[in-house]
C-alpha positions as CSV (number, residue, x, y, z in Angstrom):
1,M,-5.8,56.3,2.5
2,P,-2.8,56.5,0.1
3,M,-3.0,54.3,-3.0
4,F,-0.6,51.3,-3.0
5,Q,1.6,51.3,-6.0
6,P,3.2,48.0,-7.0
7,L,7.0,48.5,-7.2
8,K,8.6,47.8,-10.6
9,R,12.0,46.7,-11.4
10,D,13.2,46.4,-14.9
11,G,9.6,46.6,-16.0
12,L,8.5,43.6,-13.9
13,V,6.2,43.8,-10.9
14,G,7.9,42.7,-7.7
15,F,6.3,40.9,-4.7
16,E,6.5,40.9,-1.0
17,G,8.4,37.9,0.2
18,G,6.5,36.4,3.2
19,G,5.0,39.8,4.1
20,D,8.3,41.4,5.1
21,G,8.1,44.1,2.4
22,Q,11.1,42.8,0.6
23,V,10.7,42.9,-3.2
24,L,12.4,40.0,-4.9
25,D,13.5,39.7,-8.5
26,L,15.5,36.9,-10.2
27,D,18.9,38.4,-9.3
28,T,18.0,38.8,-5.6
29,A,16.6,35.3,-5.4
30,V,19.7,33.7,-6.9
31,K,22.0,35.8,-4.7
32,D,20.0,34.9,-1.6
33,G,20.0,31.2,-2.4
34,L,16.3,31.0,-3.1
35,L,17.0,29.1,-6.3
36,G,20.0,27.3,-4.8
37,G,20.2,23.7,-3.7
38,V,20.8,22.2,-7.2
39,N,24.3,21.0,-7.9
40,G,25.9,22.6,-10.9
41,G,22.9,24.8,-11.5
42,G,20.9,21.9,-13.0
43,G,19.8,23.9,-16.0
44,V,16.3,25.0,-16.9
45,V,13.9,22.9,-18.9
46,D,12.3,23.9,-22.1
47,E,9.4,26.3,-21.6
48,K,7.2,23.7,-23.3
49,I,7.2,21.7,-20.1
50,D,4.0,22.8,-18.2
51,L,4.6,24.1,-14.7
52,K,1.6,22.2,-13.5
53,T,3.1,19.0,-14.8
54,M,6.4,19.6,-13.0
55,I,4.7,20.4,-9.7
56,K,2.7,17.2,-10.0
57,E,5.6,14.9,-10.9
58,L,8.0,16.4,-8.4
59,D,5.5,16.3,-5.5
60,L,7.9,18.3,-3.3
61,Q,7.2,19.0,0.4
62,D,9.9,21.6,1.1
63,I,8.8,24.5,-1.2
64,P,9.7,28.2,-0.5
65,S,6.8,29.8,1.3
66,V,6.8,32.7,-1.1
67,F,5.7,30.3,-3.8
68,I,2.7,29.1,-1.9
69,C,-0.8,30.7,-2.4
70,P,-2.1,31.8,1.0
71,I,-5.6,30.6,0.0
72,S,-5.0,27.1,-1.3
73,L,-1.6,26.5,0.4
74,E,-0.5,25.1,-3.0
75,P,2.3,26.3,-5.3
76,M,1.2,29.2,-7.5
77,Q,1.2,28.7,-11.3
78,D,-0.3,32.1,-12.3
79,P,0.5,34.5,-9.5
80,V,-1.2,37.9,-9.4
81,T,-0.7,40.8,-7.0
82,L,-3.4,42.9,-5.3
83,C,-3.3,46.6,-4.5
84,T,-2.3,45.6,-1.0
85,G,0.9,44.0,-2.2
86,Q,-0.2,40.4,-1.4
87,T,0.2,37.8,-4.1
88,Y,-2.3,34.9,-4.8
89,E,-3.0,32.3,-7.4
90,R,-5.2,34.0,-10.0
91,S,-8.0,31.4,-10.0
92,N,-8.1,31.4,-6.1
93,I,-8.4,35.2,-5.8
94,H,-11.0,35.3,-8.5
95,K,-13.0,32.7,-6.6
96,W,-12.6,34.8,-3.4
97,F,-14.0,37.8,-5.3
98,S,-16.9,35.7,-6.8
99,L,-18.0,34.9,-3.2
100,G,-18.7,38.6,-2.6
101,H,-15.5,39.4,-0.7
102,L,-13.9,42.8,-1.3
103,T,-11.0,42.4,1.1
104,C,-7.5,41.0,0.9
105,P,-7.7,37.4,2.3
106,T,-4.4,37.7,4.1
107,T,-4.6,41.1,5.7
108,M,-8.4,41.5,5.6
109,Q,-7.9,45.1,4.4
110,E,-10.7,46.5,2.3
111,L,-9.6,46.8,-1.4
112,W,-9.7,50.2,-3.0
113,D,-9.0,48.6,-6.3
114,D,-10.0,45.0,-7.2
115,A,-7.6,44.9,-10.2
116,V,-5.0,42.1,-10.2
117,T,-1.5,42.5,-11.7
118,P,0.3,39.5,-13.2
119,N,3.4,38.9,-11.1
120,R,5.8,37.9,-13.9
121,T,8.9,38.1,-11.7
122,L,7.4,35.6,-9.2
123,H,6.1,33.4,-12.0
124,H,9.6,33.3,-13.5
125,L,11.2,32.5,-10.1
126,I,8.7,29.7,-9.5
127,Y,9.2,28.2,-13.0
128,T,13.0,28.4,-12.7
129,W,13.0,26.8,-9.2
130,F,10.8,23.9,-10.2
131,S,12.5,23.4,-13.6
132,Q,15.9,23.0,-11.9
133,K,14.5,20.4,-9.6
134,Y,12.7,18.7,-12.5
135,V,15.9,18.5,-14.6
136,L,17.8,17.1,-11.7
137,M,15.1,14.5,-11.1
138,K,15.1,13.4,-14.7
139,K,18.9,13.2,-14.8
140,R,18.9,11.1,-11.6
141,S,16.2,8.9,-13.0
142,E,18.2,8.3,-16.2
143,D,21.3,7.5,-14.1
144,V,19.3,5.1,-11.9
145,Q,17.7,3.4,-14.9
146,G,21.1,2.9,-16.6
147,R,22.6,1.5,-13.4
148,A,19.7,-0.9,-12.9
149,I,20.2,-2.3,-16.5
150,E,24.0,-2.7,-15.8
151,V,23.4,-4.6,-12.6
152,L,20.8,-6.9,-14.4
153,G,23.5,-7.6,-16.9
154,T,26.0,-8.5,-14.1
155,L,23.5,-10.8,-12.5
156,K,23.3,-13.0,-15.6
157,K,26.9,-14.0,-15.2
158,A,27.8,-13.3,-11.6
159,K,28.3,-16.1,-9.1
160,G,29.1,-16.5,-5.4
161,Q,29.7,-13.3,-3.4
162,A,29.6,-11.2,-6.6
163,R,26.0,-12.2,-7.1
164,V,25.1,-11.3,-3.6
165,H,26.7,-7.9,-4.0
166,A,24.9,-7.3,-7.3
167,L,21.5,-8.3,-5.8
168,S,22.1,-6.1,-2.7
169,E,22.8,-3.1,-5.0
170,L,19.8,-3.8,-7.1
171,K,17.6,-4.0,-4.0
172,Q,18.7,-0.6,-2.8
173,I,18.0,0.9,-6.3
174,V,14.5,-0.6,-6.8
175,V,13.4,0.2,-3.2
176,A,14.4,3.8,-3.6
177,H,13.4,4.6,-7.2
178,L,10.1,4.0,-8.9
179,M,11.7,4.4,-12.4
180,A,14.2,1.7,-11.5
181,R,11.4,-0.7,-10.6
182,K,9.7,0.0,-14.0
183,T,13.0,-0.5,-15.8
184,V,13.7,-3.8,-14.2
185,V,10.3,-5.1,-15.2
186,E,10.5,-3.7,-18.7
187,E,14.0,-5.2,-19.3
188,G,12.8,-8.7,-18.4
189,G,14.6,-8.5,-15.0
190,V,11.8,-10.4,-13.1
191,S,12.6,-13.7,-14.9
192,V,16.4,-13.2,-14.4
193,I,15.9,-12.5,-10.7
194,S,13.3,-15.3,-10.2
195,S,15.5,-17.8,-11.8
196,L,17.9,-17.4,-8.9
197,L,15.4,-19.1,-6.6
198,G,15.8,-22.8,-6.4
199,P,16.5,-25.8,-4.1
200,F,20.2,-25.0,-3.9
201,T,19.9,-21.3,-3.5
202,S,21.6,-19.9,-0.4
203,H,19.6,-17.8,2.0
204,A,22.0,-14.9,1.4
205,V,20.9,-14.8,-2.3
206,G,17.3,-15.8,-1.6
207,S,16.7,-13.0,0.9
208,E,17.9,-10.4,-1.6
209,V,15.9,-11.9,-4.4
210,V,12.7,-11.9,-2.3
211,A,13.3,-8.3,-1.2
212,I,13.6,-7.2,-4.8
213,L,10.5,-9.2,-6.0
214,V,8.2,-7.7,-3.3
215,S,9.2,-4.2,-4.5
216,L,8.2,-4.9,-8.2
217,D,4.8,-5.0,-9.9
218,L,4.7,-8.6,-10.8
219,D,2.3,-9.7,-13.6
220,S,0.4,-13.1,-13.8
221,D,3.2,-14.9,-15.7
222,S,5.8,-13.8,-13.2
223,K,3.7,-15.0,-10.3
224,S,2.9,-18.3,-12.0
225,G,6.7,-18.9,-12.4
226,L,7.2,-18.3,-8.7
227,M,4.5,-20.9,-7.8
228,Q,6.9,-23.8,-8.5
229,P,7.1,-26.0,-5.4
230,A,10.9,-25.7,-5.2
231,K,10.7,-21.9,-5.1
232,V,7.8,-21.8,-2.6
233,S,9.7,-24.3,-0.4
234,L,12.8,-22.0,-0.3
235,I,10.6,-19.0,0.5
236,V,9.0,-20.9,3.4
237,D,12.4,-22.0,4.7
238,M,13.6,-18.3,4.7
239,L,10.3,-17.4,6.5
240,N,11.4,-19.6,9.3
241,D,15.1,-19.0,9.4
242,G,15.7,-15.5,7.9
243,S,16.0,-12.1,9.5
244,N,12.8,-10.3,10.6
245,E,12.9,-8.2,7.4
246,T,13.3,-11.4,5.2
247,K,10.5,-13.1,7.1
248,V,8.1,-10.1,6.4
249,N,9.2,-10.0,2.7
250,C,8.5,-13.7,2.3
251,V,5.0,-13.3,3.8
252,R,4.3,-10.4,1.4
253,L,5.5,-12.4,-1.6
254,I,3.5,-15.5,-0.7
255,R,0.4,-13.2,-0.2
256,G,0.8,-11.9,-3.7
257,L,0.9,-15.5,-5.0
258,V,-2.2,-16.5,-3.0
259,E,-4.2,-13.7,-4.6
260,E,-3.4,-15.1,-8.1
261,K,-6.1,-17.1,-10.0
262,G,-3.9,-20.0,-10.7
263,F,-2.9,-20.5,-7.1
264,R,-3.1,-24.1,-5.7
265,P,-3.9,-24.6,-2.0
266,E,-1.4,-27.4,-1.6
267,L,1.4,-24.8,-2.0
268,V,0.5,-23.4,1.4
269,S,-0.7,-26.6,3.1
270,S,2.6,-26.7,4.8
271,H,3.4,-27.3,8.5
272,S,6.5,-25.1,8.2
273,L,4.6,-22.2,6.6
274,L,1.9,-22.2,9.4
275,V,4.5,-22.5,12.1
276,G,6.5,-19.6,10.7
277,L,3.3,-17.4,10.4
278,I,2.3,-18.1,14.0
279,R,5.8,-17.3,15.2
280,L,5.6,-14.0,13.5
281,V,2.2,-13.2,15.0
282,K,3.5,-14.0,18.5
283,D,6.9,-12.2,18.1
284,K,6.8,-9.6,20.8
285,R,10.2,-8.0,19.8
286,H,9.3,-7.4,16.1
287,R,5.7,-6.3,15.9
288,N,6.0,-5.3,12.2
289,G,5.4,-8.9,11.2
290,V,2.0,-9.3,12.9
291,S,-0.2,-7.6,10.3
292,P,1.5,-9.3,7.2
293,A,1.3,-12.7,8.9
294,L,-2.4,-12.4,9.8
295,G,-3.0,-10.9,6.4
296,L,-1.8,-14.1,4.8
297,L,-3.6,-16.4,7.3
298,K,-6.9,-14.8,6.2
299,P,-7.0,-15.9,2.6
300,I,-5.4,-19.3,3.2
301,S,-7.9,-20.1,5.9
302,A,-10.5,-20.3,3.2
303,H,-9.1,-23.7,2.2
304,K,-10.2,-26.7,4.3
305,Q,-6.9,-28.6,4.1
306,V,-5.1,-25.5,5.5
307,R,-7.7,-25.1,8.3
308,S,-7.2,-28.7,9.3
309,L,-3.5,-28.3,9.4
310,M,-3.8,-25.1,11.4
311,V,-5.7,-27.0,14.1
312,R,-3.1,-29.8,14.1
313,V,-0.2,-27.4,14.6
314,G,-2.0,-25.8,17.6
315,A,-2.7,-22.4,16.0
316,V,-6.1,-21.9,17.6
317,P,-5.1,-21.3,21.3
318,Q,-2.1,-19.2,20.2
319,L,-4.3,-17.0,18.0
320,V,-6.9,-16.7,20.9
321,D,-4.3,-15.7,23.4
322,I,-2.9,-12.8,21.4
323,L,-6.4,-11.2,20.8
324,P,-6.1,-8.6,23.7
325,S,-2.7,-7.3,22.4
326,L,-3.8,-6.7,18.8
327,D,-4.7,-3.4,17.2
328,P,-8.2,-3.1,15.5
329,D,-7.1,-4.2,12.0
330,C,-5.0,-7.1,13.2
331,L,-7.8,-8.1,15.7
332,E,-10.3,-8.2,12.8
333,S,-8.0,-10.5,10.8
334,A,-7.4,-12.8,13.8
335,L,-11.2,-13.1,14.5
336,F,-11.8,-13.7,10.8
337,V,-9.4,-16.7,10.9
338,L,-10.9,-18.1,14.1
339,D,-14.4,-17.8,12.7
340,A,-13.2,-19.6,9.5
341,L,-11.8,-22.4,11.6
342,C,-15.2,-22.7,13.3
343,S,-16.7,-23.8,9.9
344,D,-15.3,-27.3,10.5
345,M,-16.0,-29.6,13.4
346,E,-12.4,-30.0,14.4
347,G,-11.9,-26.3,14.3
348,R,-15.0,-25.6,16.5
349,V,-13.8,-28.1,19.0
350,A,-10.4,-26.5,19.1
351,V,-11.8,-23.0,19.5
352,K,-14.2,-24.3,22.3
353,D,-11.4,-26.0,24.1
354,S,-9.2,-22.9,24.2
355,A,-9.6,-21.5,27.7
356,N,-9.7,-17.8,26.7
357,T,-12.0,-18.0,23.7
358,I,-15.1,-17.0,25.5
359,P,-13.8,-14.2,27.8
360,Y,-11.7,-12.6,25.1
361,T,-14.4,-12.7,22.4
362,V,-17.1,-11.4,24.7
363,K,-14.8,-8.5,25.6
364,V,-14.6,-7.6,21.9
365,L,-18.3,-7.2,21.4
366,M,-19.3,-3.5,20.8
367,R,-15.8,-2.4,21.7
368,V,-13.9,-2.2,18.4
369,T,-15.5,-2.3,14.9
370,E,-18.8,-3.8,13.7
371,S,-16.9,-6.4,11.7
372,C,-15.1,-7.5,14.9
373,T,-18.4,-7.8,16.7
374,N,-19.8,-9.8,13.8
375,Y,-16.9,-12.3,13.9
376,A,-16.9,-12.5,17.7
377,L,-20.6,-13.2,17.7
378,S,-20.2,-15.9,15.1
379,I,-17.4,-17.6,17.1
380,L,-19.5,-17.4,20.3
381,W,-22.6,-18.9,18.5
382,S,-20.4,-21.8,17.2
383,V,-19.0,-22.8,20.6
384,C,-22.3,-22.2,22.5
385,K,-24.2,-24.2,19.9
386,L,-21.6,-27.0,20.1
387,A,-21.6,-27.3,23.9
388,P,-24.5,-25.2,25.3
389,E,-24.4,-26.6,28.8
390,E,-20.7,-25.9,29.1
391,C,-20.2,-22.7,27.2
392,S,-23.4,-20.7,27.6
393,P,-23.2,-20.3,31.4
394,L,-19.5,-19.3,31.2
395,A,-20.3,-16.7,28.5
396,V,-23.1,-15.2,30.6
397,E,-21.0,-15.1,33.7
398,V,-18.4,-12.9,31.8
399,G,-21.1,-10.5,30.6
400,L,-22.4,-11.9,27.3
401,A,-26.1,-11.3,28.0
402,A,-25.6,-7.6,28.7
403,K,-23.4,-7.2,25.6
404,L,-26.0,-9.0,23.4
405,L,-28.7,-6.5,24.7
406,L,-26.4,-3.6,23.7
407,V,-26.0,-5.1,20.2
408,I,-29.8,-5.6,19.8
409,Q,-30.4,-2.0,20.9
410,S,-27.7,-0.5,18.7
411,G,-27.7,0.7,15.1
412,C,-25.9,-2.4,13.9
413,D,-26.8,-4.4,10.9
414,P,-30.2,-6.2,11.3
415,A,-28.6,-9.6,10.6
416,L,-26.2,-8.9,13.5
417,K,-29.1,-8.1,15.8
418,Q,-30.9,-11.3,14.7
419,R,-27.9,-13.4,15.5
420,S,-27.6,-11.7,18.9
421,A,-31.2,-12.4,19.7
422,E,-30.8,-16.0,18.8
423,L,-27.6,-16.3,21.0
424,L,-29.4,-14.6,23.9
425,K,-32.3,-17.0,23.7
426,L,-29.8,-20.0,23.6
427,C,-28.1,-18.7,26.7
428,S,-31.3,-18.1,28.6
429,L,-32.3,-21.7,28.5
430,H,-30.0,-22.5,31.3
431,Y,-31.4,-20.0,33.8
432,S,-34.7,-19.1,35.5
433,D,-36.3,-15.9,34.2
434,T,-35.4,-14.0,37.4
435,M,-31.8,-15.2,37.4
436,F,-31.3,-14.4,33.7
437,I,-32.7,-10.9,34.0
438,S,-30.1,-10.2,36.8
439,K,-27.4,-11.4,34.4
440,C,-28.5,-8.9,31.8
441,K,-27.7,-5.9,34.0
442,L,-25.1,-3.6,32.4
443,T,-23.0,-3.0,35.6
444,R,-20.5,-5.8,34.9
445,T,-20.3,-4.9,31.2
446,I,-19.6,-1.2,31.9
447,Q,-16.9,-2.1,34.4
């Protein structure tokens, strides 16, 4: 077998581009456009900038395949070439050798020489390509940061339609650029933007403000400033009357406030807020609002005054009726809320009186997640305990007994099994032994 000799050009070892036998050097790469795609050349950063740092910060997806190590499928930082002409990242090929392999990972040829040759040409190409991208990214970041500061200055004095235009531009900037978001926060932009929310703020301005705020990393002071009743009232109004995007943004912003330590339950004890959330949950045309709305209902349902208001606005039957249409995460949130409502007598009565509570919750058992089963069991226990003669037979008729046996025999949490056994015993009180055993058959459940 003839010995492979790495080709040299101007004293630098070449490499095979993608296995086609073509030897690339810097001139060829530039000529063929491998280093193209950067307007004006972009320049090259100082060699002090670590290649690893550039690769990490850029986090690019569309990288030339010849820069990728065949072993790790990551960009190479120290490429070396084997006697077969294939190039790998040094650390990866050394690990391959340390595992006892004496073959080329790509071609599986046996190696007649296990020496590796630094591929300086390829390293230079990789460094140059990434550095051009890195310089362009930095330049764009500086431009974006500067523009964000300019727009913030404009907002301090703009009025009317000019204010709406400035907010719209700032929204586009902060949504698209992380550095712009950091700049707005560092330059005190949050207080400037938040100050635009008030009782006389138009929805055109308010919707842009909310869209910007949900994109920023708000600290505790900023959130406390947004908890003023007048600001929350405007946000709730937009939740009911704004576009779908604005509604979702309002929910996300309120959710951030609810999670703050200084949050006061009376801020969300609002008929309008709950009606707006239920509308979002039920909206069949815009399903992107379901998860955020249920995600807000979860934490606020921990407050008794909110739960009482949810019952009065008729939220219970509406939440029950959407259960079959929800994905697992949303289903878990909805069941959590219904279970929370069952902690009060008026909530338990409302859940019991909803016609679909029992069939829909029984159906959930052992079909989704263990958490869903846990919440569904808790709901069924609440209604069957409240009205055993009315609810227990109905639950058994729709397959509860068989489902409970499945839970008891499964690998679920012991507390879940214990609750299932107690509910099974409660249901059995209304049947003879023979009749109840027949109800425990799995045929109906499997169907």
